[in-house]
N, CA, C and O atoms as a GROMACS GRO file, in nm:
protein
  524
    1MET      N    1   1.588   4.517  -3.664
    1MET     CA    2   1.495   4.626  -3.658
    1MET      C    3   1.556   4.741  -3.578
    1MET      O    4   1.616   4.718  -3.473
    2ARG      N    5   1.541   4.861  -3.626
    2ARG     CA    6   1.596   4.976  -3.556
    2ARG      C    7   1.484   5.062  -3.501
    2ARG      O    8   1.382   5.085  -3.567
    3ASP      N    9   1.504   5.109  -3.382
    3ASP     CA   10   1.410   5.199  -3.318
    3ASP      C   11   1.431   5.339  -3.373
    3ASP      O   12   1.537   5.369  -3.430
    4VAL      N   13   1.333   5.424  -3.356
    4VAL     CA   14   1.341   5.560  -3.407
    4VAL      C   15   1.457   5.638  -3.346
    4VAL      O   16   1.506   5.733  -3.408
    5ILE      N   17   1.503   5.600  -3.227
    5ILE     CA   18   1.614   5.674  -3.167
    5ILE      C   19   1.749   5.616  -3.209
    5ILE      O   20   1.853   5.660  -3.160
    6GLY      N   21   1.748   5.519  -3.299
    6GLY     CA   22   1.873   5.469  -3.356
    6GLY      C   23   1.939   5.357  -3.278
    6GLY      O   24   2.054   5.323  -3.308
    7THR      N   25   1.873   5.300  -3.182
    7THR     CA   26   1.929   5.191  -3.103
    7THR      C   27   1.876   5.059  -3.156
    7THR      O   28   1.757   5.048  -3.190
    8ASN      N   29   1.960   4.960  -3.164
    8ASN     CA   30   1.916   4.827  -3.203
    8ASN      C   31   1.828   4.772  -3.093
    8ASN      O   32   1.873   4.756  -2.979
    9ASN      N   33   1.702   4.743  -3.123
    9ASN     CA   34   1.607   4.696  -3.022
    9ASN      C   35   1.656   4.571  -2.951
    9ASN      O   36   1.627   4.552  -2.833
   10GLY      N   37   1.730   4.486  -3.019
   10GLY     CA   38   1.781   4.363  -2.959
   10GLY      C   39   1.881   4.387  -2.849
   10GLY      O   40   1.909   4.297  -2.770
   11GLU      N   41   1.937   4.507  -2.842
   11GLU     CA   42   2.034   4.541  -2.738
   11GLU      C   43   1.969   4.602  -2.614
   11GLU      O   44   2.036   4.623  -2.513
   12ILE      N   45   1.841   4.630  -2.621
   12ILE     CA   46   1.768   4.692  -2.511
   12ILE      C   47   1.713   4.582  -2.420
   12ILE      O   48   1.645   4.491  -2.466
   13ARG      N   49   1.743   4.592  -2.290
   13ARG     CA   50   1.692   4.497  -2.192
   13ARG      C   51   1.566   4.556  -2.126
   13ARG      O   52   1.567   4.670  -2.080
   14LEU      N   53   1.460   4.478  -2.123
   14LEU     CA   54   1.334   4.522  -2.066
   14LEU      C   55   1.289   4.423  -1.959
   14LEU      O   56   1.312   4.302  -1.970
   15LEU      N   57   1.225   4.475  -1.856
   15LEU     CA   58   1.167   4.392  -1.751
   15LEU      C   59   1.018   4.422  -1.744
   15LEU      O   60   0.978   4.538  -1.728
   16VAL      N   61   0.937   4.318  -1.755
   16VAL     CA   62   0.792   4.330  -1.745
   16VAL      C   63   0.751   4.272  -1.609
   16VAL      O   64   0.778   4.156  -1.579
   17VAL      N   65   0.686   4.355  -1.527
   17VAL     CA   66   0.641   4.311  -1.396
   17VAL      C   67   0.488   4.304  -1.400
   17VAL      O   68   0.420   4.407  -1.398
   18GLU      N   69   0.438   4.183  -1.405
   18GLU     CA   70   0.295   4.159  -1.424
   18GLU      C   71   0.260   4.024  -1.364
   18GLU      O   72   0.321   3.924  -1.400
   19ASP      N   73   0.164   4.021  -1.273
   19ASP     CA   74   0.129   3.893  -1.210
   19ASP      C   75   0.021   3.816  -1.283
   19ASP      O   76  -0.009   3.702  -1.245
   20ASP      N   77  -0.038   3.873  -1.386
   20ASP     CA   78  -0.134   3.800  -1.469
   20ASP      C   79  -0.057   3.742  -1.587
   20ASP      O   80  -0.008   3.816  -1.673
   21GLY      N   81  -0.046   3.610  -1.591
   21GLY     CA   82   0.035   3.544  -1.692
   21GLY      C   83  -0.007   3.574  -1.835
   21GLY      O   84   0.078   3.585  -1.923
   22ILE      N   85  -0.135   3.587  -1.859
   22ILE     CA   86  -0.183   3.615  -1.995
   22ILE      C   87  -0.142   3.754  -2.039
   22ILE      O   88  -0.098   3.774  -2.153
   23ILE      N   89  -0.155   3.852  -1.949
   23ILE     CA   90  -0.114   3.989  -1.984
   23ILE      C   91   0.037   3.997  -2.001
   23ILE      O   92   0.085   4.062  -2.094
   24ALA      N   93   0.112   3.931  -1.913
   24ALA     CA   94   0.258   3.930  -1.926
   24ALA      C   95   0.298   3.870  -2.061
   24ALA      O   96   0.385   3.923  -2.129
   25PHE      N   97   0.235   3.758  -2.098
   25PHE     CA   98   0.264   3.695  -2.226
   25PHE      C   99   0.233   3.789  -2.341
   25PHE      O  100   0.309   3.797  -2.438
   26ASP      N  101   0.121   3.860  -2.332
   26ASP     CA  102   0.082   3.955  -2.437
   26ASP      C  103   0.187   4.066  -2.452
   26ASP      O  104   0.227   4.099  -2.563
   27ILE      N  105   0.230   4.121  -2.341
   27ILE     CA  106   0.330   4.229  -2.347
   27ILE      C  107   0.461   4.176  -2.406
   27ILE      O  108   0.518   4.239  -2.495
   28VAL      N  109   0.508   4.062  -2.357
   28VAL     CA  110   0.633   4.004  -2.407
   28VAL      C  111   0.622   3.973  -2.556
   28VAL      O  112   0.717   3.997  -2.631
   29THR      N  113   0.508   3.919  -2.599
   29THR     CA  114   0.488   3.887  -2.741
   29THR      C  115   0.494   4.013  -2.826
   29THR      O  116   0.561   4.016  -2.929
   30ARG      N  117   0.423   4.116  -2.782
   30ARG     CA  118   0.425   4.242  -2.859
   30ARG      C  119   0.565   4.302  -2.865
   30ARG      O  120   0.608   4.351  -2.969
   31LEU      N  121   0.637   4.298  -2.753
   31LEU     CA  122   0.773   4.350  -2.753
   31LEU      C  123   0.863   4.268  -2.846
   31LEU      O  124   0.948   4.324  -2.915
   32GLY      N  125   0.844   4.137  -2.846
   32GLY     CA  126   0.921   4.051  -2.936
   32GLY      C  127   0.895   4.084  -3.081
   32GLY      O  128   0.988   4.085  -3.162
   33GLU      N  129   0.769   4.111  -3.115
   33GLU     CA  130   0.734   4.149  -3.252
   33GLU      C  131   0.800   4.281  -3.292
   33GLU      O  132   0.822   4.306  -3.411
   34LEU      N  133   0.830   4.364  -3.194
   34LEU     CA  134   0.897   4.492  -3.220
   34LEU      C  135   1.049   4.478  -3.221
   34LEU      O  136   1.121   4.576  -3.242
   35GLY      N  137   1.098   4.357  -3.198
   35GLY     CA  138   1.242   4.333  -3.203
   35GLY      C  139   1.313   4.336  -3.069
   35GLY      O  140   1.435   4.329  -3.064
   36TYR      N  141   1.237   4.346  -2.961
   36TYR     CA  142   1.297   4.345  -2.827
   36TYR      C  143   1.306   4.200  -2.781
   36TYR      O  144   1.205   4.141  -2.743
   37ALA      N  145   1.426   4.145  -2.783
   37ALA     CA  146   1.444   4.003  -2.754
   37ALA      C  147   1.485   3.977  -2.609
   37ALA      O  148   1.462   3.868  -2.557
   38ASP      N  149   1.546   4.076  -2.544
   38ASP     CA  150   1.596   4.058  -2.408
   38ASP      C  151   1.492   4.112  -2.310
   38ASP      O  152   1.505   4.223  -2.258
   39VAL      N  153   1.388   4.030  -2.286
   39VAL     CA  154   1.276   4.070  -2.202
   39VAL      C  155   1.258   3.966  -2.092
   39VAL      O  156   1.241   3.847  -2.120
   40ALA      N  157   1.263   4.011  -1.968
   40ALA     CA  158   1.239   3.923  -1.854
   40ALA      C  159   1.103   3.956  -1.793
   40ALA      O  160   1.050   4.065  -1.813
   41VAL      N  161   1.049   3.860  -1.718
   41VAL     CA  162   0.918   3.879  -1.654
   41VAL      C  163   0.932   3.849  -1.506
   41VAL      O  164   0.996   3.752  -1.466
   42ALA      N  165   0.870   3.934  -1.424
   42ALA     CA  166   0.861   3.912  -1.280
   42ALA      C  167   0.714   3.922  -1.242
   42ALA      O  168   0.639   4.000  -1.302
   43ALA      N  169   0.672   3.845  -1.142
   43ALA     CA  170   0.531   3.844  -1.103
   43ALA      C  171   0.507   3.912  -0.969
   43ALA      O  172   0.392   3.940  -0.934
   44THR      N  173   0.612   3.940  -0.893
   44THR     CA  174   0.597   4.007  -0.764
   44THR      C  175   0.693   4.124  -0.756
   44THR      O  176   0.789   4.134  -0.833
   45GLY      N  177   0.667   4.213  -0.661
   45GLY     CA  178   0.757   4.326  -0.641
   45GLY      C  179   0.896   4.283  -0.600
   45GLY      O  180   0.996   4.335  -0.650
   46ALA      N  181   0.904   4.186  -0.508
   46ALA     CA  182   1.034   4.138  -0.462
   46ALA      C  183   1.113   4.075  -0.576
   46ALA      O  184   1.234   4.098  -0.588
   47ASP      N  185   1.046   3.997  -0.660
   47ASP     CA  186   1.111   3.936  -0.776
   47ASP      C  187   1.157   4.044  -0.874
   47ASP      O  188   1.264   4.031  -0.935
   48ALA      N  189   1.077   4.148  -0.891
   48ALA     CA  190   1.114   4.258  -0.981
   48ALA      C  191   1.243   4.325  -0.935
   48ALA      O  192   1.329   4.357  -1.016
   49ILE      N  193   1.255   4.347  -0.806
   49ILE     CA  194   1.376   4.411  -0.752
   49ILE      C  195   1.497   4.322  -0.774
   49ILE      O  196   1.603   4.370  -0.815
   50ARG      N  197   1.482   4.192  -0.748
   50ARG     CA  198   1.593   4.097  -0.770
   50ARG      C  199   1.635   4.097  -0.917
   50ARG      O  200   1.754   4.103  -0.949
   51GLN      N  201   1.536   4.088  -1.007
   51GLN     CA  202   1.569   4.084  -1.149
   51GLN      C  203   1.629   4.216  -1.197
   51GLN      O  204   1.720   4.216  -1.280
   52ALA      N  205   1.580   4.327  -1.144
   52ALA     CA  206   1.637   4.457  -1.182
   52ALA      C  207   1.783   4.465  -1.142
   52ALA      O  208   1.866   4.517  -1.216
   53GLU      N  209   1.814   4.413  -1.025
   53GLU     CA  210   1.954   4.414  -0.979
   53GLU      C  211   2.041   4.324  -1.066
   53GLU      O  212   2.154   4.361  -1.098
   54GLN      N  213   1.990   4.208  -1.104
   54GLN     CA  214   2.069   4.113  -1.181
   54GLN      C  215   2.085   4.154  -1.327
   54GLN      O  216   2.196   4.150  -1.381
   55MET      N  217   1.976   4.192  -1.392
   55MET     CA  218   1.983   4.216  -1.538
   55MET      C  219   2.006   4.361  -1.576
   55MET      O  220   2.047   4.390  -1.688
   56ARG      N  221   1.982   4.454  -1.482
   56ARG     CA  222   1.996   4.597  -1.509
   56ARG      C  223   1.926   4.636  -1.639
   56ARG      O  224   1.991   4.680  -1.734
   57PRO      N  225   1.793   4.622  -1.643
   57PRO     CA  226   1.720   4.656  -1.765
   57PRO      C  227   1.729   4.806  -1.794
   57PRO      O  228   1.754   4.887  -1.705
   58HIS      N  229   1.707   4.840  -1.919
   58HIS     CA  230   1.702   4.980  -1.958
   58HIS      C  231   1.569   5.042  -1.917
   58HIS      O  232   1.560   5.164  -1.900
   59LEU      N  233   1.466   4.958  -1.901
   59LEU     CA  234   1.331   5.006  -1.871
   59LEU      C  235   1.250   4.895  -1.805
   59LEU      O  236   1.267   4.777  -1.837
   60VAL      N  237   1.162   4.934  -1.712
   60VAL     CA  238   1.072   4.840  -1.646
   60VAL      C  239   0.928   4.879  -1.678
   60VAL      O  240   0.890   4.995  -1.661
   61PHE      N  241   0.848   4.782  -1.724
   61PHE     CA  242   0.705   4.799  -1.739
   61PHE      C  243   0.643   4.739  -1.613
   61PHE      O  244   0.656   4.619  -1.589
   62MET      N  245   0.576   4.821  -1.533
   62MET     CA  246   0.530   4.780  -1.400
   62MET      C  247   0.379   4.788  -1.385
   62MET      O  248   0.318   4.893  -1.407
   63ASP      N  249   0.319   4.675  -1.347
   63ASP     CA  250   0.178   4.677  -1.308
   63ASP      C  251   0.173   4.730  -1.165
   63ASP      O  252   0.269   4.713  -1.089
   64ILE      N  253   0.064   4.794  -1.127
   64ILE     CA  254   0.053   4.849  -0.992
   64ILE      C  255   0.006   4.743  -0.894
   64ILE      O  256   0.058   4.734  -0.783
   65THR      N  257  -0.092   4.663  -0.932
   65THR     CA  258  -0.145   4.561  -0.843
   65THR      C  259  -0.069   4.431  -0.864
   65THR      O  260  -0.076   4.370  -0.971
   66LEU      N  261   0.003   4.390  -0.762
   66LEU     CA  262   0.083   4.267  -0.769
   66LEU      C  263   0.051   4.179  -0.648
   66LEU      O  264   0.014   4.228  -0.542
   67LYS      N  265   0.067   4.051  -0.666
   67LYS     CA  266   0.053   3.958  -0.554
   67LYS      C  267   0.177   3.973  -0.465
   67LYS      O  268   0.284   4.014  -0.511
   68GLY      N  269   0.160   3.940  -0.340
   68GLY     CA  270   0.273   3.947  -0.247
   68GLY      C  271   0.264   4.066  -0.154
   68GLY      O  272   0.162   4.135  -0.150
   69ASP      N  273   0.371   4.090  -0.081
   69ASP     CA  274   0.375   4.193   0.023
   69ASP      C  275   0.396   4.334  -0.032
   69ASP      O  276   0.376   4.432   0.041
   70MET      N  277   0.435   4.346  -0.156
   70MET     CA  278   0.473   4.476  -0.212
   70MET      C  279   0.395   4.501  -0.340
   70MET      O  280   0.390   4.415  -0.428
   71ASP      N  281   0.335   4.619  -0.351
   71ASP     CA  282   0.266   4.650  -0.476
   71ASP      C  283   0.366   4.710  -0.576
   71ASP      O  284   0.482   4.733  -0.544
   72GLY      N  285   0.318   4.735  -0.697
   72GLY     CA  286   0.406   4.784  -0.802
   72GLY      C  287   0.463   4.922  -0.775
   72GLY      O  288   0.574   4.953  -0.818
   73ILE      N  289   0.388   5.005  -0.704
   73ILE     CA  290   0.437   5.139  -0.673
   73ILE      C  291   0.556   5.131  -0.578
   73ILE      O  292   0.656   5.199  -0.597
   74GLU      N  293   0.544   5.048  -0.477
   74GLU     CA  294   0.656   5.030  -0.383
   74GLU      C  295   0.778   4.972  -0.454
   74GLU      O  296   0.890   5.017  -0.433
   75ALA      N  297   0.756   4.872  -0.539
   75ALA     CA  298   0.867   4.810  -0.613
   75ALA      C  299   0.932   4.911  -0.707
   75ALA      O  300   1.054   4.917  -0.717
   76ALA      N  301   0.849   4.990  -0.775
   76ALA     CA  302   0.903   5.090  -0.868
   76ALA      C  303   0.990   5.192  -0.795
   76ALA      O  304   1.095   5.233  -0.846
   77GLU      N  305   0.947   5.231  -0.676
   77GLU     CA  306   1.025   5.328  -0.599
   77GLU      C  307   1.162   5.272  -0.562
   77GLU      O  308   1.263   5.342  -0.571
   78VAL      N  309   1.165   5.147  -0.520
   78VAL     CA  310   1.292   5.083  -0.486
   78VAL      C  311   1.382   5.072  -0.610
   78VAL      O  312   1.500   5.104  -0.604
   79ILE      N  313   1.325   5.029  -0.720
   79ILE     CA  314   1.402   5.013  -0.845
   79ILE      C  315   1.459   5.146  -0.892
   79ILE      O  316   1.574   5.154  -0.933
   80ARG      N  317   1.377   5.250  -0.885
   80ARG     CA  318   1.424   5.384  -0.923
   80ARG      C  319   1.535   5.433  -0.830
   80ARG      O  320   1.640   5.478  -0.876
   81ASP      N  321   1.511   5.424  -0.699
   81ASP     CA  322   1.606   5.477  -0.602
   81ASP      C  323   1.736   5.398  -0.596
   81ASP      O  324   1.844   5.456  -0.588
   82ARG      N  325   1.726   5.266  -0.601
   82ARG     CA  326   1.844   5.182  -0.585
   82ARG      C  327   1.925   5.168  -0.714
   82ARG      O  328   2.048   5.163  -0.709
   83PHE      N  329   1.857   5.160  -0.829
   83PHE     CA  330   1.926   5.130  -0.953
   83PHE      C  331   1.916   5.239  -1.059
   83PHE      O  332   1.987   5.234  -1.160
   84GLY      N  333   1.830   5.337  -1.038
   84GLY     CA  334   1.815   5.445  -1.135
   84GLY      C  335   1.752   5.401  -1.267
   84GLY      O  336   1.776   5.462  -1.371
   85ILE      N  337   1.671   5.297  -1.263
   85ILE     CA  338   1.608   5.243  -1.384
   85ILE      C  339   1.471   5.308  -1.401
   85ILE      O  340   1.393   5.312  -1.306
   86PRO      N  341   1.441   5.360  -1.519
   86PRO     CA  342   1.311   5.422  -1.541
   86PRO      C  343   1.198   5.318  -1.543
   86PRO      O  344   1.218   5.203  -1.582
   87VAL      N  345   1.081   5.363  -1.499
   87VAL     CA  346   0.963   5.276  -1.489
   87VAL      C  347   0.847   5.338  -1.566
   87VAL      O  348   0.821   5.458  -1.558
   88VAL      N  349   0.778   5.252  -1.640
   88VAL     CA  350   0.651   5.287  -1.704
   88VAL      C  351   0.545   5.199  -1.640
   88VAL      O  352   0.557   5.076  -1.641
   89TYR      N  353   0.442   5.260  -1.584
   89TYR     CA  354   0.331   5.182  -1.530
   89TYR      C  355   0.241   5.137  -1.644
   89TYR      O  356   0.204   5.217  -1.730
   90VAL      N  357   0.205   5.010  -1.644
   90VAL     CA  358   0.107   4.954  -1.737
   90VAL      C  359   0.000   4.894  -1.647
   90VAL      O  360   0.019   4.786  -1.590
   91THR      N  361  -0.111   4.964  -1.634
   91THR     CA  362  -0.206   4.930  -1.530
   91THR      C  363  -0.350   4.962  -1.568
   91THR      O  364  -0.375   5.040  -1.660
   92ALA      N  365  -0.442   4.902  -1.498
   92ALA     CA  366  -0.584   4.934  -1.516
   92ALA      C  367  -0.628   5.044  -1.421
   92ALA      O  368  -0.742   5.090  -1.429
   93HIS      N  369  -0.540   5.087  -1.332
   93HIS     CA  370  -0.575   5.188  -1.232
   93HIS      C  371  -0.580   5.328  -1.292
   93HIS      O  372  -0.480   5.380  -1.342
   94SER      N  373  -0.700   5.387  -1.287
   94SER     CA  374  -0.713   5.525  -1.329
   94SER      C  375  -0.765   5.611  -1.214
   94SER      O  376  -0.790   5.730  -1.232
   95ASP      N  377  -0.782   5.550  -1.098
   95ASP     CA  378  -0.828   5.620  -0.979
   95ASP      C  379  -0.729   5.732  -0.946
   95ASP      O  380  -0.608   5.706  -0.941
   96PRO      N  381  -0.777   5.853  -0.922
   96PRO     CA  382  -0.686   5.966  -0.896
   96PRO      C  383  -0.592   5.945  -0.777
   96PRO      O  384  -0.477   5.988  -0.782
   97SER      N  385  -0.637   5.879  -0.670
   97SER     CA  386  -0.549   5.860  -0.554
   97SER      C  387  -0.436   5.762  -0.587
   97SER      O  388  -0.322   5.784  -0.546
   98VAL      N  389  -0.469   5.656  -0.659
   98VAL     CA  390  -0.366   5.559  -0.698
   98VAL      C  391  -0.270   5.623  -0.798
   98VAL      O  392  -0.148   5.610  -0.787
   99ARG      N  393  -0.326   5.693  -0.895
   99ARG     CA  394  -0.243   5.761  -0.995
   99ARG      C  395  -0.151   5.863  -0.928
   99ARG      O  396  -0.035   5.875  -0.965
  100GLY      N  397  -0.203   5.937  -0.830
  100GLY     CA  398  -0.121   6.034  -0.758
  100GLY      C  399  -0.007   5.968  -0.684
  100GLY      O  400   0.106   6.018  -0.684
  101ARG      N  401  -0.035   5.855  -0.619
  101ARG     CA  402   0.070   5.780  -0.548
  101ARG      C  403   0.175   5.730  -0.646
  101ARG      O  404   0.294   5.734  -0.617
  102ALA      N  405   0.129   5.683  -0.763
  102ALA     CA  406   0.223   5.634  -0.866
  102ALA      C  407   0.307   5.749  -0.920
  102ALA      O  408   0.428   5.733  -0.939
  103MET      N  409   0.246   5.863  -0.946
  103MET     CA  410   0.319   5.976  -1.002
  103MET      C  411   0.427   6.028  -0.907
  103MET      O  412   0.526   6.087  -0.951
  104ALA      N  413   0.408   6.007  -0.778
  104ALA     CA  414   0.508   6.049  -0.680
  104ALA      C  415   0.639   5.972  -0.695
  104ALA      O  416   0.742   6.015  -0.641
  105THR      N  417   0.638   5.860  -0.767
  105THR     CA  418   0.760   5.781  -0.788
  105THR      C  419   0.834   5.824  -0.915
  105THR      O  420   0.934   5.762  -0.952
  106SER      N  421   0.787   5.930  -0.980
  106SER     CA  422   0.850   5.985  -1.101
  106SER      C  423   0.863   5.884  -1.214
  106SER      O  424   0.973   5.864  -1.266
  107PRO      N  425   0.752   5.821  -1.254
  107PRO     CA  426   0.762   5.729  -1.368
  107PRO      C  427   0.786   5.807  -1.497
  107PRO      O  428   0.759   5.927  -1.504
  108VAL      N  429   0.836   5.738  -1.597
  108VAL     CA  430   0.855   5.803  -1.728
  108VAL      C  431   0.735   5.780  -1.818
  108VAL      O  432   0.733   5.828  -1.931
  109GLY      N  433   0.634   5.706  -1.768
  109GLY     CA  434   0.513   5.684  -1.845
  109GLY      C  435   0.406   5.614  -1.762
  109GLY      O  436   0.434   5.556  -1.658
  110TYR      N  437   0.283   5.622  -1.813
  110TYR     CA  438   0.168   5.561  -1.746
  110TYR      C  439   0.074   5.516  -1.856
  110TYR      O  440   0.008   5.599  -1.918
  111VAL      N  441   0.067   5.386  -1.882
  111VAL     CA  442  -0.014   5.330  -1.989
  111VAL      C  443  -0.132   5.256  -1.926
  111VAL      O  444  -0.113   5.168  -1.842
  112LEU      N  445  -0.253   5.293  -1.968
  112LEU     CA  446  -0.372   5.228  -1.915
  112LEU      C  447  -0.408   5.104  -1.996
  112LEU      O  448  -0.400   5.104  -2.119
  113LYS      N  449  -0.447   4.998  -1.925
  113LYS     CA  450  -0.498   4.877  -1.989
  113LYS      C  451  -0.644   4.902  -2.024
  113LYS      O  452  -0.713   4.969  -1.947
  114PRO      N  453  -0.693   4.852  -2.134
  114PRO     CA  454  -0.619   4.777  -2.235
  114PRO      C  455  -0.531   4.873  -2.316
  114PRO      O  456  -0.569   4.986  -2.344
  115PHE      N  457  -0.415   4.826  -2.352
  115PHE     CA  458  -0.317   4.907  -2.423
  115PHE      C  459  -0.301   4.856  -2.566
  115PHE      O  460  -0.344   4.745  -2.600
  116THR      N  461  -0.240   4.939  -2.648
  116THR     CA  462  -0.210   4.899  -2.786
  116THR      C  463  -0.059   4.884  -2.800
  116THR      O  464   0.017   4.927  -2.715
  117THR      N  465  -0.019   4.822  -2.908
  117THR     CA  466   0.124   4.813  -2.936
  117THR      C  467   0.182   4.953  -2.951
  117THR      O  468   0.295   4.978  -2.910
  118GLY      N  469   0.106   5.043  -3.010
  118GLY     CA  470   0.150   5.182  -3.024
  118GLY      C  471   0.176   5.247  -2.889
  118GLY      O  472   0.268   5.327  -2.876
  119ASP      N  473   0.095   5.213  -2.788
  119ASP     CA  474   0.118   5.267  -2.653
  119ASP      C  475   0.253   5.221  -2.600
  119ASP      O  476   0.327   5.299  -2.540
  120LEU      N  477   0.286   5.093  -2.623
  120LEU     CA  478   0.415   5.040  -2.578
  120LEU      C  479   0.532   5.108  -2.651
  120LEU      O  480   0.632   5.144  -2.589
  121ILE      N  481   0.517   5.124  -2.782
  121ILE     CA  482   0.622   5.189  -2.862
  121ILE      C  483   0.646   5.331  -2.809
  121ILE      O  484   0.760   5.371  -2.788
  122CYS      N  485   0.540   5.405  -2.789
  122CYS     CA  486   0.551   5.542  -2.741
  122CYS      C  487   0.618   5.546  -2.604
  122CYS      O  488   0.705   5.629  -2.579
  123ALA      N  489   0.578   5.456  -2.515
  123ALA     CA  490   0.635   5.452  -2.381
  123ALA      C  491   0.784   5.422  -2.385
  123ALA      O  492   0.862   5.485  -2.314
  124ILE      N  493   0.825   5.327  -2.468
  124ILE     CA  494   0.967   5.292  -2.479
  124ILE      C  495   1.046   5.410  -2.533
  124ILE      O  496   1.150   5.446  -2.477
  125ARG      N  497   0.999   5.469  -2.641
  125ARG     CA  498   1.072   5.580  -2.702
  125ARG      C  499   1.085   5.698  -2.608
  125ARG      O  500   1.192   5.758  -2.597
  126CYS      N  501   0.978   5.732  -2.540
  126CYS     CA  502   0.983   5.843  -2.446
  126CYS      C  503   1.076   5.812  -2.329
  126CYS      O  504   1.154   5.897  -2.286
  127ALA      N  505   1.067   5.691  -2.278
  127ALA     CA  506   1.149   5.651  -2.163
  127ALA      C  507   1.297   5.649  -2.197
  127ALA      O  508   1.379   5.699  -2.119
  128LEU      N  509   1.331   5.594  -2.311
  128LEU     CA  510   1.473   5.582  -2.345
  128LEU      C  511   1.533   5.716  -2.384
  128LEU      O  512   1.655   5.733  -2.375
  129ARG      N  513   1.453   5.810  -2.425
  129ARG     CA  514   1.502   5.946  -2.450
  129ARG      C  515   1.528   6.021  -2.322
  129ARG      O  516   1.609   6.114  -2.320
  130SER      N  517   1.461   5.981  -2.214
  130SER     CA  518   1.471   6.055  -2.088
  130SER      C  519   1.592   6.014  -2.005
  130SER      O  520   1.625   6.081  -1.907
  131VAL      N  521   1.659   5.905  -2.043
  131VAL     CA  522   1.772   5.859  -1.963
  131VAL      C  523   1.903   5.898  -2.025
  131VAL      O  524   2.009   5.868  -1.970
   0.00000   0.00000   0.00000
């Protein structure tokens, strides 16, 4: 399967950071149906940073609310600053203060839950064009 930007989806590495196993499974399943086979999952901010360092994904899908000492915004900031990897927030947070804090990390997208497969496609295409 080829993406609209001409890249083989199977060559794109993605990291999904989501502490709800059902939602993580849903995102990974949808990405797999789109031809993205190299998808890792992290459930905490610290795990996301470790996996980002090891796998060097092309894009991170980040939930804002995570279990552990670090929320998704903090993890996204570290991933962006340390590795230069773009982040798309996939979250239920629409509160202006949370959204403002998230936007300060310069994400390449912000997808509200519940999301559609089309939302994921749009986020990937926009993100990969920006790098």
